[in-house]
NULUMGU-103132 format. One record per residue (C-alpha): residue number from 1; residue in three letters; z, x, y. Coordinates in Angstrom, 1 decimal, decimal comma, m for minus. Example, Ala and Ser with C-alpha at 12.3 -4.5 7.8 and 13.67 -1.06 7.14 Angstrom:
     n   res        z        x        y
     1   Ala      7,8     12,3     m4,5
     2   Ser      7,1     13,7     m1,1
//
This chain:
     n   res        z        x        y
     1   Met    m97,3      8,0     54,4
     2   Ser    m94,7     10,5     53,3
     3   Lys    m96,9     13,4     54,5
     4   Val    m97,1     11,7     57,9
     5   Ile    m93,4     11,3     58,1
     6   Lys    m92,8     14,9     57,0
     7   Leu    m95,2     16,1     59,6
     8   Phe    m93,6     14,0     62,3
     9   Leu    m90,1     15,2     61,4
    10   Gly    m91,2     18,8     61,3
    11   Tyr    m92,8     18,4     64,7
    12   Ile    m89,6     16,9     66,1
    13   Ser    m87,5     19,6     64,6
    14   Gly    m89,7     22,3     66,2
    15   Tyr    m89,5     20,6     69,5
    16   Ile    m85,7     20,3     69,4
    17   Phe    m85,4     24,0     68,5
    18   Leu    m87,6     24,8     71,5
    19   Ala    m85,5     22,6     73,7
    20   Leu    m82,4     24,5     72,6
    21   Tyr    m84,1     27,8     73,2
    22   Leu    m85,1     26,8     76,7
    23   Ser    m81,6     25,5     77,7
    24   Ala    m82,9     22,2     79,2
    25   Ala    m82,4     21,2     82,9
    26   Ala    m80,0     18,5     83,9
    27   His    m82,5     16,5     86,0
    28   Gly    m84,6     14,9     83,2
    29   Ala    m87,9     13,4     84,0
    30   Gly    m89,5     11,0     86,4
    31   Gly    m88,7      9,8     89,9
    32   Asp    m85,2     11,2     90,5
    33   Ile    m85,6     12,5     94,0
    34   Ser    m82,1     12,3     95,3
    35   Gly    m79,4     13,7     97,5
    36   Ala    m78,9     13,7    101,3
    37   Val    m82,0     13,6    103,5
    38   Val    m82,3     15,0    107,0
    39   Lys    m84,7     13,1    109,1
    40   Gln    m87,5     15,3    110,3
    41   Pro    m89,8     15,1    113,3
    42   Leu    m92,9     13,0    113,0
    43   Asn    m95,5     14,8    110,8
    44   Val    m98,8     13,7    112,5
    45   Ser   m101,1     15,2    109,9
    46   Ala    m99,2     13,5    107,1
    47   Ile    m99,3     10,2    108,9
    48   Ile   m103,0     10,3    109,4
    49   Met   m103,8     11,3    105,9
    50   Phe   m101,4      8,7    104,5
    51   Leu   m103,2      6,0    106,6
    52   Ile   m106,5      7,2    105,3
    53   Phe   m105,3      6,9    101,7
    54   Val   m103,7      3,5    102,3
    55   Leu   m106,9      2,1    103,8
    56   Ala   m109,1      3,6    101,0
    57   Thr   m106,9      2,1     98,3
    58   Leu   m106,7     m1,3    100,0
    59   Gly   m110,5     m1,1    100,0
    60   Ile   m110,4     m0,4     96,3
    61   Thr   m108,1     m3,4     95,8
    62   Trp   m110,5     m5,7     97,7
    63   Trp   m113,3     m4,5     95,5
    64   Ala   m111,3     m4,8     92,3
    65   Ala   m110,2     m8,3     93,3
    66   Ser   m113,8     m9,5     93,2
    67   Lys   m114,0     m8,3     89,6
    68   Thr   m110,6     m9,7     88,4
    69   Lys   m111,2    m13,2     87,2
    70   Thr   m109,5    m13,5     83,8
    71   Lys   m106,2    m12,4     82,3
    72   Asp   m108,2     m9,8     80,4
    73   Asp   m109,4     m8,4     83,7
    74   Phe   m106,0     m8,6     85,3
    75   Tyr   m104,0     m6,9     82,5
    76   Ala   m106,6     m4,6     80,9
    77   Ala   m109,5     m4,3     83,4
    78   Gly   m111,6     m6,2     80,8
    79   Gly   m111,3     m3,2     78,5
    80   Gly   m113,9     m1,5     80,6
    81   Ile   m112,1      1,6     81,8
    82   Thr   m113,8      4,8     80,4
    83   Pro   m111,7      7,4     78,6
    84   Trp   m111,9     10,0     81,4
    85   Gln   m110,8      7,4     83,9
    86   Asn   m108,0      6,1     81,8
    87   Gly   m106,9      9,6     80,8
    88   Thr   m106,8     10,7     84,4
    89   Ala   m104,8      7,6     85,3
    90   Ile   m102,3      8,3     82,5
    91   Ala   m102,0     11,9     83,6
    92   Gly   m101,4     10,6     87,1
    93   Asp    m98,4      8,7     85,9
    94   Phe    m96,7     12,0     85,1
    95   Met    m98,2     14,2     87,8
    96   Ser    m95,7     12,5     90,1
    97   Ala    m93,7     13,4     93,2
    98   Ala    m90,8     14,3     90,9
    99   Thr    m93,1     16,6     89,0
   100   Phe    m94,7     18,4     92,0
   101   Leu    m91,6     18,5     94,1
   102   Gly    m88,8     18,3     91,5
   103   Ile    m90,0     20,7     88,8
   104   Thr    m91,2     23,2     91,4
   105   Gly    m87,7     23,2     93,0
   106   Ala    m86,1     23,5     89,6
   107   Ile    m88,2     26,5     88,7
   108   Tyr    m87,5     28,0     92,1
   109   Gly    m83,7     27,7     91,4
   110   Phe    m83,4     28,3     87,7
   111   Gly    m86,7     29,9     86,6
   112   Phe    m87,5     29,7     82,8
   113   Asp    m84,9     27,0     82,0
   114   Ala    m86,7     24,4     84,2
   115   Met    m89,9     24,7     82,1
   116   Ile    m88,3     22,3     79,6
   117   Leu    m89,2     19,5     82,1
   118   Ala    m92,9     20,3     81,5
   119   Val    m92,5     20,9     77,8
   120   Gly    m90,7     17,6     77,3
   121   Val    m93,6     15,6     78,7
   122   Met    m96,2     17,6     76,8
   123   Ala    m94,4     17,3     73,5
   124   Ala    m94,7     13,6     73,5
   125   Trp    m98,5     13,4     73,7
   126   Pro    m99,5     14,8     70,3
   127   Val    m97,3     12,2     68,7
   128   Ile    m98,9      9,5     70,8
   129   Leu   m102,4     10,8     70,1
   130   Phe   m102,1     11,1     66,3
   131   Leu    m99,5      8,5     65,4
   132   Met    m99,7      5,7     68,0
   133   Ala   m102,8      5,5     70,1
   134   Glu   m105,2      4,1     67,5
   135   Arg   m102,8      1,6     65,9
   136   Leu   m101,6      0,4     69,3
   137   Arg   m105,1     m0,3     70,5
   138   Asn   m106,2     m2,0     67,3
   139   Leu   m103,1     m4,2     67,1
   140   Gly   m102,3     m5,1     70,7
   141   Ser   m103,9     m7,1     73,5
   142   Tyr   m102,1     m6,3     76,7
   143   Thr    m98,6     m4,9     76,0
   144   Phe    m96,9     m3,0     73,2
   145   Ile    m94,9     m6,2     72,6
   146   Asp    m98,1     m7,7     71,1
   147   Val    m97,9     m5,0     68,5
   148   Val    m94,3     m5,3     67,5
   149   Ser    m94,6     m9,1     67,2
   150   Tyr    m97,7     m8,9     65,0
   151   Arg    m95,9     m9,7     61,8
   152   Leu    m92,4    m10,6     62,9
   153   Asp    m90,9    m13,8     64,3
   154   Lys    m92,6    m14,0     67,7
   155   Lys    m89,8    m15,5     69,9
   156   Pro    m86,8    m13,3     69,1
   157   Ile    m88,7    m10,0     68,9
   158   Arg    m90,6    m10,7     72,1
   159   Ile    m87,3    m11,6     73,9
   160   Ile    m85,5     m8,4     72,9
   161   Ser    m88,6     m6,2     73,5
   162   Ala    m89,1     m7,9     76,9
   163   Ile    m85,5     m7,2     77,9
   164   Gly    m85,9     m3,6     77,0
   165   Ser    m89,2     m3,3     78,9
   166   Leu    m88,0     m5,1     82,0
   167   Ser    m84,9     m2,9     82,0
   168   Val    m87,0      0,2     82,0
   169   Val    m89,3     m1,2     84,7
   170   Ile    m86,5     m2,2     87,0
   171   Phe    m84,6      1,0     86,6
   172   Tyr    m87,7      3,1     87,2
   173   Leu    m88,7      0,9     90,2
   174   Ile    m85,3      1,6     91,8
   175   Ala    m85,7      5,4     91,3
   176   Gln    m89,2      5,3     92,7
   177   Met    m88,3      3,1     95,7
   178   Val    m85,3      5,3     96,6
   179   Gly    m87,5      8,4     96,2
   180   Ala    m90,2      6,8     98,4
   181   Gly    m87,8      6,0    101,1
   182   Lys    m86,3      9,4    101,2
   183   Leu    m89,7     11,1    101,2
   184   Ile    m90,9      9,1    104,1
   185   Gln    m87,6      9,8    106,0
   186   Leu    m88,0     13,4    105,3
   187   Leu    m91,8     13,8    105,9
   188   Phe    m92,8     11,1    108,3
   189   Gly    m89,7     10,5    110,3
   190   Leu    m89,6      6,7    109,6
   191   Asp    m86,5      4,7    108,8
   192   Tyr    m85,5      4,2    105,1
   193   Val    m85,5      0,4    105,1
   194   Tyr    m89,0      0,2    106,6
   195   Ala    m90,3      2,8    104,1
   196   Val    m89,0      0,7    101,1
   197   Ile    m90,5     m2,5    102,5
   198   Leu    m93,8     m0,7    103,1
   199   Val    m94,0      0,6     99,6
   200   Ser    m93,2     m2,9     98,2
   201   Phe    m95,9     m4,5    100,3
   202   Leu    m98,6     m2,1     99,2
   203   Met    m97,5     m2,4     95,6
   204   Ile    m97,7     m6,2     95,7
   205   Cys   m101,2     m5,9     97,2
   206   Tyr   m102,5     m3,5     94,6
   207   Val   m101,1     m5,5     91,6
   208   Ser   m101,5     m9,1     92,8
   209   Phe   m105,1     m8,9     94,0
   210   Gly   m106,6     m5,9     92,1
   211   Gly   m104,7     m6,0     88,8
   212   Met   m105,2     m3,2     86,3
   213   Leu   m108,6     m2,1     87,8
   214   Ala   m107,1     m1,4     91,2
   215   Thr   m104,0      0,1     89,8
   216   Thr   m106,1      2,5     87,6
   217   Trp   m108,3      3,6     90,5
   218   Val   m105,3      4,2     92,8
   219   Gln   m103,7      6,3     90,1
   220   Leu   m106,9      8,1     89,4
   221   Ile   m107,6      9,0     93,0
   222   Lys   m104,1     10,2     93,5
   223   Ala   m104,2     12,4     90,4
   224   Val   m107,5     14,0     91,5
   225   Leu   m106,1     14,7     95,0
   226   Leu   m102,9     16,2     93,5
   227   Leu   m104,9     18,4     91,1
   228   Ile   m107,0     19,6     94,0
   229   Gly   m104,0     20,4     96,2
   230   Gly   m102,1     22,0     93,3
   231   Thr   m105,1     24,1     92,4
   232   Phe   m105,4     25,4     96,0
   233   Ile   m101,8     26,4     96,3
   234   Ala   m101,7     28,1     92,9
   235   Phe   m105,0     29,9     93,7
   236   Met   m103,5     31,2     96,9
   237   Val   m100,4     32,4     95,1
   238   Met   m102,5     34,1     92,5
   239   Lys   m104,7     35,7     95,2
   240   Ser   m101,7     37,1     96,9
   241   Phe   m100,8     39,0     93,7
   242   Asn   m104,4     40,0     92,9
   243   Phe   m104,4     37,4     90,1
   244   Asn   m101,7     39,2     88,2
   245   Val    m99,2     36,8     86,6
   246   Glu    m96,9     39,7     85,6
   247   Ala    m96,7     40,7     89,3
   248   Ile    m95,7     37,1     90,3
   249   Leu    m92,9     37,1     87,8
   250   Ser    m91,7     40,6     88,6
   251   Ser    m91,6     39,8     92,3
   252   Ala    m89,7     36,6     91,7
   253   Ala    m87,1     38,6     89,5
   254   Asp    m86,7     41,2     92,2
   255   Ile    m86,1     38,7     95,0
   256   His    m84,1     35,9     93,3
   257   Pro    m80,3     36,2     93,5
   258   Lys    m80,1     35,8     89,7
   259   Gly    m82,5     38,7     89,2
   260   Val    m84,3     39,0     85,8
   261   Ala    m82,1     36,2     84,4
   262   Ile    m84,6     33,6     85,8
   263   Leu    m87,1     34,9     83,3
   264   Ala    m84,8     34,1     80,3
   265   Pro    m83,1     31,0     79,1
   266   Gly    m79,4     30,2     79,8
   267   Leu    m79,1     29,7     83,6
   268   Trp    m78,8     25,9     83,3
   269   Leu    m77,1     23,8     80,6
   270   Lys    m75,4     25,6     77,7
   271   Asp    m74,0     22,6     75,8
   272   Pro    m76,3     22,2     72,7
   273   Ile    m75,6     18,4     72,4
   274   Ala    m76,5     17,8     76,0
   275   Ile    m79,7     19,9     75,6
   276   Ile    m80,8     18,0     72,5
   277   Ser    m80,0     14,7     74,2
   278   Ile    m82,1     15,6     77,2
   279   Ala    m85,0     16,7     75,0
   280   Leu    m84,8     13,4     73,0
   281   Thr    m84,6     11,4     76,2
   282   Met    m87,7     12,9     77,7
   283   Met    m89,9     13,0     74,6
   284   Phe    m89,1      9,6     73,1
   285   Gly    m88,5      7,9     76,4
   286   Ile    m92,1      8,6     77,3
   287   Met    m93,3      7,1     74,0
   288   Gly    m91,5      3,9     75,0
   289   Leu    m92,6      3,5     78,6
   290   Pro    m94,3      0,1     78,9
   291   His    m96,6      1,0     81,8
   292   Ile    m97,9      4,0     79,8
   293   Leu    m98,4      2,2     76,5
   294   Met   m100,2     m0,6     78,4
   295   Arg   m102,9      1,8     79,5
   296   Leu   m104,1      2,2     75,9
   297   Phe   m105,4     m1,4     76,0
   298   Thr   m107,7     m0,8     79,0
   299   Val   m110,4      0,9     76,9
   300   Lys   m112,9     m0,8     74,6
   301   Asp   m111,7      0,6     71,3
   302   Ala   m109,3      2,9     69,4
   303   Lys   m111,7      5,9     69,7
   304   Asp   m111,6      5,6     73,4
   305   Ala   m107,8      5,3     73,3
   306   Arg   m107,6      8,6     71,5
   307   Lys   m110,0     10,2     74,0
   308   Ser   m107,9      8,9     76,8
   309   Val   m104,8     10,5     75,4
   310   Phe   m106,7     13,8     74,9
   311   Val   m108,0     13,8     78,5
   312   Ala   m104,5     13,0     79,8
   313   Thr   m102,9     15,8     77,7
   314   Thr   m105,5     18,3     78,9
   315   Leu   m105,0     17,4     82,6
   316   Met   m101,2     17,4     82,3
   317   Gly   m101,3     20,8     80,6
   318   Tyr   m103,4     22,3     83,4
   319   Phe   m101,2     20,7     86,0
   320   Tyr    m98,0     22,1     84,5
   321   Ile    m99,5     25,6     84,4
   322   Leu   m100,1     25,2     88,2
   323   Ile    m96,5     24,0     88,7
   324   Ile    m95,2     27,1     86,9
   325   Ile    m97,3     29,4     89,1
   326   Ile    m96,3     27,5     92,3
   327   Gly    m92,6     27,5     91,3
   328   Phe    m92,3     31,3     90,6
   329   Gly    m94,6     32,0     93,6
   330   Ala    m92,3     30,0     95,9
   331   Val    m89,4     32,4     95,0
   332   Thr    m91,3     35,2     96,7
   333   Phe    m92,7     33,4     99,7
   334   Val    m90,1     30,7    100,5
   335   Met    m87,0     32,7     99,7
   336   Asn    m88,3     35,6    101,8
   337   Asn    m89,1     33,4    104,8
   338   Pro    m86,2     32,5    107,2
   339   Asp    m88,2     29,5    108,5
   340   Tyr    m87,6     27,7    105,3
   341   His    m83,9     28,1    104,7
   342   Asp    m80,6     28,3    106,7
   343   Ala    m78,3     31,3    107,1
   344   Ala    m76,6     30,5    103,8
   345   Gly    m79,9     30,5    101,9
   346   Asn    m80,1     26,7    101,5
   347   Ile    m83,6     25,3    101,5
   348   Leu    m84,3     23,1    104,6
   349   Gly    m84,6     19,5    103,4
   350   Gly    m83,3     20,4     99,9
   351   Gly    m84,7     21,9     96,8
   352   Asn    m87,4     19,2     96,5
   353   Met    m89,0     20,7     99,7
   354   Val    m89,8     24,1     98,1
   355   Ala    m93,4     23,0     97,1
   356   Leu    m94,1     21,7    100,5
   357   His    m92,7     24,8    102,3
   358   Leu    m95,0     26,9    100,1
   359   Thr    m97,9     24,6    100,9
   360   Gln    m97,4     25,1    104,6
   361   Tyr    m97,1     28,8    104,1
   362   Met   m100,4     29,0    102,2
   363   Gly   m102,4     26,3    104,0
   364   Gly   m100,8     25,6    107,3
   365   Asp    m99,9     22,2    108,8
   366   Phe   m103,2     20,6    107,6
   367   Met   m102,5     21,3    104,0
   368   Leu    m98,9     20,3    104,4
   369   Gly   m100,0     17,0    105,8
   370   Phe   m102,4     16,5    102,9
   371   Met    m99,9     17,3    100,2
   372   Ser    m97,2     15,3    101,9
   373   Ala    m99,4     12,2    101,9
   374   Val   m100,4     12,9     98,3
   375   Ala    m96,7     13,2     97,3
   376   Phe    m96,0      9,8     98,8
   377   Ala    m99,2      8,4     97,2
   378   Thr    m97,9      9,4     93,8
   379   Ile    m95,0      7,0     94,2
   380   Leu    m97,3      4,2     95,3
   381   Ala    m99,4      4,6     92,2
   382   Val    m96,5      4,8     89,8
   383   Val    m94,8      1,8     91,4
   384   Ala    m98,0     m0,2     91,0
   385   Gly    m98,3      0,7     87,3
   386   Leu    m94,6     m0,2     86,7
   387   Thr    m94,9     m3,5     88,5
   388   Leu    m98,1     m4,5     86,5
   389   Ala    m96,3     m3,8     83,3
   390   Gly    m93,3     m5,9     84,3
   391   Ala    m95,6     m8,7     85,5
   392   Ala    m97,4     m8,7     82,1
   393   Thr    m94,1     m8,8     80,2
   394   Ile    m92,9    m11,8     82,2
   395   Ala    m96,2    m13,8     82,3
   396   His    m97,8    m12,8     79,0
   397   Asp    m95,0    m12,0     76,6
   398   Leu    m92,3    m14,4     77,9
   399   Tyr    m94,0    m17,3     79,7
   400   Ser    m97,2    m17,6     77,8
   401   Lys    m96,3    m16,5     74,3
   402   Thr    m92,6    m17,3     74,1
   403   Phe    m91,3    m20,2     76,3
   404   Lys    m94,3    m22,2     77,3
   405   Lys    m95,2    m25,0     74,8
   406   Gly    m98,9    m25,5     74,4
   407   Pro   m101,8    m23,4     75,4
   408   Val   m101,8    m21,5     78,7
   409   Ser   m105,0    m21,0     80,7
   410   Ser   m106,1    m17,7     82,0
   411   Ala   m105,8    m18,9     85,6
   412   Glu   m102,2    m20,2     85,0
   413   Glu   m101,1    m16,9     83,4
   414   Ile   m102,6    m14,8     86,2
   415   Lys   m100,7    m17,1     88,7
   416   Ile    m97,4    m16,5     86,9
   417   Ser    m98,2    m12,7     86,9
   418   Arg    m98,7    m12,8     90,6
   419   Ile    m95,4    m14,7     91,1
   420   Ala    m93,7    m12,2     88,9
   421   Thr    m95,2     m9,3     91,0
   422   Phe    m93,7    m10,8     94,2
   423   Ala    m90,4    m11,3     92,5
   424   Leu    m90,3     m7,7     91,2
   425   Gly    m91,3     m6,5     94,7
   426   Ala    m88,4     m8,3     96,2
   427   Ile    m86,0     m7,0     93,5
   428   Ala    m87,3     m3,5     94,1
   429   Val    m86,6     m3,8     97,9
   430   Val    m83,1     m5,2     97,5
   431   Leu    m82,1     m2,7     94,9
   432   Gly    m83,8      0,2     96,6
   433   Ile    m81,8     m0,5     99,8
   434   Ala    m78,6     m1,1     97,8
   435   Phe    m79,0      2,3     96,1
   436   Glu    m80,0      4,2     99,2
   437   His    m76,9      6,4     99,4
   438   Gln    m76,6      6,9     95,6
   439   Asn    m77,8      9,7     93,5
   440   Val    m80,6      8,1     91,6
   441   Ala    m80,9     10,6     88,7
   442   Phe    m78,8      8,3     86,5
   443   Val    m81,2      5,5     87,2
   444   Ala    m84,2      7,5     86,0
   445   Ser    m82,3      8,7     83,0
   446   Met    m81,3      5,1     82,2
   447   Ala    m84,9      4,1     82,2
   448   Leu    m85,9      6,8     79,8
   449   Ala    m82,8      6,4     77,6
   450   Val    m83,5      2,6     77,3
   451   Ala    m87,2      3,3     76,5
   452   Ala    m86,2      5,8     73,8
   453   Ser    m83,4      3,7     72,4
   454   Val    m85,0      0,3     72,4
   455   Asn    m88,7      0,3     72,8
   456   Phe    m89,6      3,4     70,7
   457   Pro    m87,5      2,6     67,6
   458   Ile    m88,8     m0,9     67,3
   459   Leu    m92,4      0,2     68,0
   460   Ile    m92,6      3,1     65,6
   461   Met    m90,8      1,3     62,8
   462   Ser    m93,1     m1,8     63,2
   463   Leu    m96,1      0,5     62,9
   464   Tyr    m95,0      2,6     59,9
   465   Trp    m92,2      0,9     58,0
   466   Ser    m93,2     m2,1     55,9
   467   Asn    m89,6     m3,1     55,1
   468   Met    m88,6     m4,0     58,6
   469   Pro    m88,1     m7,7     59,1
   470   Thr    m87,2     m9,5     62,4
   471   Lys    m83,5     m9,2     61,9
   472   Gly    m83,7     m5,4     61,5
   473   Ala    m85,8     m5,0     64,6
   474   Ile    m83,5     m7,3     66,7
   475   Ala    m80,4     m5,4     65,4
   476   Gly    m81,9     m2,0     66,4
   477   Gly    m83,0     m3,3     69,8
   478   Val    m79,6     m4,7     70,6
   479   Val    m77,7     m1,6     69,4
   480   Gly    m80,1      0,7     71,4
   481   Leu    m79,9     m1,5     74,5
   482   Ile    m76,1     m1,8     74,6
   483   Leu    m75,4      1,8     73,8
   484   Ser    m78,0      3,3     76,1
   485   Ile    m76,9      1,3     79,1
   486   Gly    m73,2      1,3     78,3
   487   Leu    m72,9      5,0     77,6
   488   Ile    m74,7      5,9     80,8
   489   Ile    m72,3      3,7     82,8
   490   Leu    m69,4      5,4     81,1
   491   Gly    m70,9      8,8     81,6
   492   Pro    m70,7     11,3     84,6
   493   Gly    m73,8      9,9     86,3
   494   Val    m72,2      6,5     87,0
   495   Trp    m68,5      6,6     86,0
   496   Val    m67,8      9,7     88,2
   497   Ser    m70,6     10,0     90,7
   498   Val    m71,0      6,3     91,5
   499   Leu    m67,7      4,7     90,7
   500   Gly    m65,6      7,6     91,8
   501   Asn    m63,5      8,1     88,7
   502   Ala    m62,0     11,6     88,1
   503   Glu    m63,3     12,0     84,5
   504   Pro    m66,1     10,3     82,5
   505   Ile    m65,2      8,3     79,4
   506   Phe    m68,5      9,5     77,8
   507   Pro    m69,2     13,2     78,4
   508   Gln    m73,0     13,3     78,4
   509   Val    m75,4     12,3     81,2
   510   Tyr    m78,0     11,3     78,6
   511   Pro    m76,8      9,2     75,7
   512   Thr    m80,0      9,3     73,6
   513   Val    m78,7     11,7     71,0
   514   Tyr    m76,3      8,9     70,0
   515   Ser    m78,0      5,6     71,0
   516   Met    m81,5      6,3     69,5
   517   Pro    m80,4      7,4     66,0
   518   Leu    m77,9      4,5     65,9
   519   Ala    m80,7      2,1     66,8
   520   Phe    m82,8      3,5     63,9
   521   Ile    m79,7      3,2     61,6
   522   Ala    m79,2     m0,4     62,7
   523   Ile    m82,8     m1,2     61,9
   524   Trp    m82,6      0,3     58,5
   525   Val    m79,2     m1,2     57,5
   526   Phe    m80,0     m4,8     58,7
   527   Ser    m83,5     m4,6     57,2
   528   Leu    m82,1     m3,7     53,7
   529   Leu    m79,4     m6,4     54,0
   530   Asp    m81,9     m9,2     54,9
   531   Lys    m83,1    m10,7     51,6
   532   Ser    m84,2    m14,0     53,0
   533   Pro    m87,6    m15,5     52,1
   534   Gln    m88,7    m15,1     55,7
   535   Ala    m87,9    m11,4     55,6
   536   Glu    m89,9    m11,0     52,4
   537   Lys    m92,8    m12,8     54,0
   538   Glu    m92,7    m10,5     57,0
   539   Lys    m92,6     m7,4     54,9
   540   Ala    m95,6     m8,7     52,8
   541   Leu    m97,6     m9,0     56,1
   542   Phe    m97,4     m5,3     56,6
   543   Asp   m100,5     m4,8     54,4
   544   Glu   m102,6     m7,1     56,7
   545   Gln   m101,2     m5,3     59,7
   546   Leu   m102,2     m1,9     58,2
   547   Val   m105,8     m3,1     57,7
   548   Arg   m105,9     m4,3     61,3
   549   Ser   m104,3     m1,1     62,7
   550   Glu   m106,7      1,2     60,9
   551   Thr   m109,9     m0,8     61,5
   552   Gly   m109,4     m3,0     64,5
   553   Ile   m110,2     m6,1     62,4
   554   Gly   m107,6     m8,1     60,6
   555   Ile   m108,0     m9,9     57,3
   556   Ser   m108,7    m13,0     59,3
   557   Gly   m111,5    m11,2     61,1
   558   Ala   m110,0    m11,6     64,6
   559   Ser   m110,2     m8,8     67,1
   560   Asn   m107,4     m8,0     69,5
   561   His   m108,6     m9,1     72,9
//
């Protein structure tokens, strides 16, 4: 065990060193498409391709509904998803509109620094592959909360874990809904409110009727389409420079106002604490996202879970290479083209439009319509996955396993899940409309900060530390939850940008550098202080959990599903 911990700490230290070297970007990860949006003329190609995608995915949902009969089908597609399907769907969760549009725009503006956005995501996956995937699949049934409650007092640990998970889901849903509304405003010429309602309606259809099977296939198709489109654009950029990467970078350095500085670190953040906090937020936040961890339960065994993570890592690595080529290529073709910026050099539609301007330059209106529809489809797919994770938390972890007295039938639990889906859809619409005029970067950062400060510490300690009783886990979860949300509210993202105060009380946008370590410290301190018989019993159950986590079969002989 000590070797594993040393390897883990060494890996983290190396990642943080790399983060400092890269001078991380201030945006963070996932879904934070924000800022003022200028309504554009109707994009007919995008509308047609969007309708084709919607009809195809609704057809998939109808097909999946016929195969979704039990809660095992609803939450985990009956464990019948293959590793390549699941891995592609997992990759699709990260090959999002924020990745394609946001990271490309960041590279266009800041060059080398912005690559931390890709590095942060990739750094999380080796840890998930080697330390988490197998144990999660062997110990859990449908959610990671099944895992953390394996040997602890079920009711309190499920409640605090569910609060953390639902906080992450709701904050991420807000960011995605606002992003969807703005994208439709920008690309399709439709009103924001109608866009948010449309996204919510489609999300409810995918989840309520098709469950995990439909959600997986929607995500998979979107990921494949995005890979095809990204490959085409990157290929055309490479072709323009005779497949010479050095020529792409040299041209970008010659044209960019910052010159060769875009090829070196230091254009973005220079505060080491802020950089470390961003790095920790991105890396450990991903390891605590409930809709990502939930996908490890959709395959038949731990071996397939590891294969899924390997496939996801491979596809994401390839996609981020495409993004780097597209970002630096855009400097040459978009910055040099007066059709894509105003007299002051500002990109029409904002920095998030860089990728789509380059798409139109390389592939014309048809390719622009295709990638616009795919960019919107990415949000639909991510929203569906988030909602399913939230519904599972409410119906399975809270209703069935915590508050309902007596056994709950599969049909009853699915019914509650569908009610929860409608409720989450309504919440997403209301909050999406309420946050229309706000910068949603702090919402996405809050989701990742909560995941890193609540879900991840409880999960990793339950998997690897035998001395953690229920009181230690609860203490860590409460400390992480209060600090992560509280410090973000007191920070510049909310206290200044939203509430209009002159100076933030807490100086950092991302609080994870404080909230996550303090959550771990709280777990450690309260675990050592708890000498109760119940605590000793829970600690003794770690050996049984270890057998189950490594073999898939517990001492009692029960399997997870």
